[in-house]
C-alpha positions in Angstrom: 0.0 0.1 -0.1 1.5 3.4 -0.8 1.3 6.3 1.6 -1.1 8.2 -0.8 -4.7 7.2 -0.3 -7.5 8.6 -2.3 -11.3 7.8 -1.8 -14.4 8.8 -3.6 -18.1 8.7 -3.1 -18.9 5.6 -5.5 -22.5 4.8 -7.1 -22.5 1.1 -6.4 -25.7 0.2 -7.5 -25.4 1.9 -11.0 -21.7 0.4 -11.4 -23.1 -3.3 -10.5 -25.9 -2.7 -13.0 -24.2 -1.1 -16.0 -20.4 -1.5 -15.9 -19.8 -4.7 -13.7 -20.9 -7.0 -16.1 -18.6 -5.8 -18.9 -15.8 -5.9 -16.6 -16.6 -9.4 -15.6 -16.7 -10.7 -19.3 -13.6 -8.4 -20.1 -15.5 -7.3 -23.1 -13.4 -4.6 -24.9 -16.0 -3.8 -27.8 -18.6 -3.2 -24.8 -16.2 -1.1 -22.8 -15.5 0.8 -25.8 -19.2 1.3 -26.7 -19.8 2.4 -22.7 -17.3 4.8 -22.9 -18.7 6.4 -26.2 -22.3 6.4 -24.9 -21.4 7.9 -21.8 -18.7 10.2 -22.8 -20.5 13.4 -21.5 -20.2 12.4 -18.1 -16.9 10.8 -18.0 -13.9 12.5 -16.7 -10.3 12.2 -17.3 -9.6 10.3 -13.7 -6.0 12.3 -13.5 -7.4 16.0 -13.8 -11.1 15.7 -13.9 -11.3 17.4 -17.3 -13.9 16.3 -19.8 -12.7 13.7 -22.5 -12.4 14.8 -26.1 -14.5 12.9 -28.7 -11.1 11.5 -30.0 -10.6 9.8 -26.8 -9.7 6.8 -28.5 -6.7 8.2 -30.2 -5.2 9.4 -26.7 -2.7 6.9 -25.3 -3.8 7.6 -21.8 -6.8 5.7 -22.6 -4.9 2.7 -24.4 -5.8 -1.0 -23.4 -8.6 -2.5 -21.3 -7.2 -1.3 -17.8 -6.9 2.3 -18.7 -10.4 2.3 -20.3 -11.8 0.8 -17.2 -10.3 3.6 -15.3 -12.1 6.1 -17.4 -15.3 4.1 -17.6 -15.3 4.0 -13.7 -15.6 7.8 -13.6 -19.3 7.4 -14.5 -19.7 6.4 -11.1 -17.6 9.0 -9.0 -16.2 12.5 -9.3 -12.3 12.4 -9.5 -12.2 15.7 -8.5 -13.9 15.0 -4.9 -10.8 13.0 -3.5 -12.1 12.7 0.3 -9.4 10.0 1.2 -6.9 10.1 3.8 -3.7 11.0 2.1 -0.4 10.4 3.6 -2.4 9.6 7.0 -3.7 6.1 5.5 -0.9 4.1 6.9 -1.2 5.7 10.4 -4.8 5.4 10.7 -4.8 1.7 9.2 -2.3 0.5 11.7 -3.7 2.4 14.5 -7.1 1.1 14.0 -5.6 -2.5 13.6 -4.5 -1.9 17.2 -7.7 -0.9 18.2 -9.7 -3.4 16.1 -8.1 -6.2 14.3 -10.7 -6.2 11.4 -10.4 -2.5 10.8 -7.9 -2.9 7.8 -10.7 -3.0 5.4 -12.1 0.4 6.9 -9.2 2.5 4.9 -9.1 -0.4 2.1 -11.8 -2.7 1.0 -12.5 -5.6 -1.2 -11.1 -5.8 -4.7 -13.0 -4.0 -7.6 -11.2 -5.9 -10.2 -9.4 -2.9 -11.6 -5.9 -1.9 -11.2 -5.2 -0.5 -7.8 -8.9 -0.1 -7.1 -11.0 -1.2 -3.9 -14.6 -0.8 -3.3 -16.6 -0.6 0.1 -20.6 -1.1 -0.7 -22.9 1.3 1.0 -23.9 -1.4 3.7 -20.6 -1.9 4.2 -19.7 1.9 4.8 -23.0 2.2 7.0 -21.8 -0.7 9.3 -18.2 0.8 9.5 -19.6 4.1 10.8 -21.4 2.4 13.3 -18.3 0.5 14.7 -16.3 3.2 14.4 -18.7 5.6 16.0 -18.8 3.1 18.9 -14.4 2.8 19.2 -14.6 6.7 19.1 -17.2 7.0 22.0 -15.1 4.3 24.1 -11.8 5.6 23.1 -11.7 9.3 23.1 -8.0 9.7 23.3 -7.6 7.7 20.0 -9.6 10.4 17.7 -6.4 11.2 16.0 -6.2 7.7 14.4 -10.4 7.1 14.2 -11.8 10.6 13.2 -9.9 10.8 9.7 -11.5 7.5 8.7 -14.7 8.1 10.2 -15.0 11.5 8.8 -14.2 9.6 5.0 -16.9 6.9 5.7 -19.5 9.4 6.8 -19.3 11.5 3.7 -20.2 8.2 1.8 -22.9 7.2 3.9 -24.6 10.7 4.3 -25.6 10.1 0.4 -26.3 6.2 0.7 -23.2 5.6 -1.4 -20.1 3.3 -1.4 -16.4 4.2 -1.8 -13.9 3.6 -4.6 -10.5 3.8 -2.9 -7.2 4.2 -5.1 -3.7 3.6 -3.6 
């Protein structure tokens, strides 16, 4: 895990409905059609800018993995990073000491894309409840709990999951 932790509120239901089946099949043609059909709502994952009509000619979107990364922006805003940044390791290891299963609060389940992890909306809500309880029991550990809790509460407040990149 790198020290640069990014997290984005992620529309899990729409992803599972629309894009996940394409990724599961590793269907290049369907992925290209998805990008073309959703181009207006997609953003460059690096800078959040709109993609051009000639996106197929851009080397940054060459290959299935890079196109997948682009297509995922249909479900999150790449300019709205709520991740832990360089505090990820401190929070992750500090929480593991308090609650051994807590490694998933900072990461999550594999999404099937390079460097991407996912937390479902239901998992986020459950994690918030656990961390709020830990926070009330261990107020002296606020420096470890609060950043993670804030990240998770942002997704919970809109009933969404998280897309996490390291």
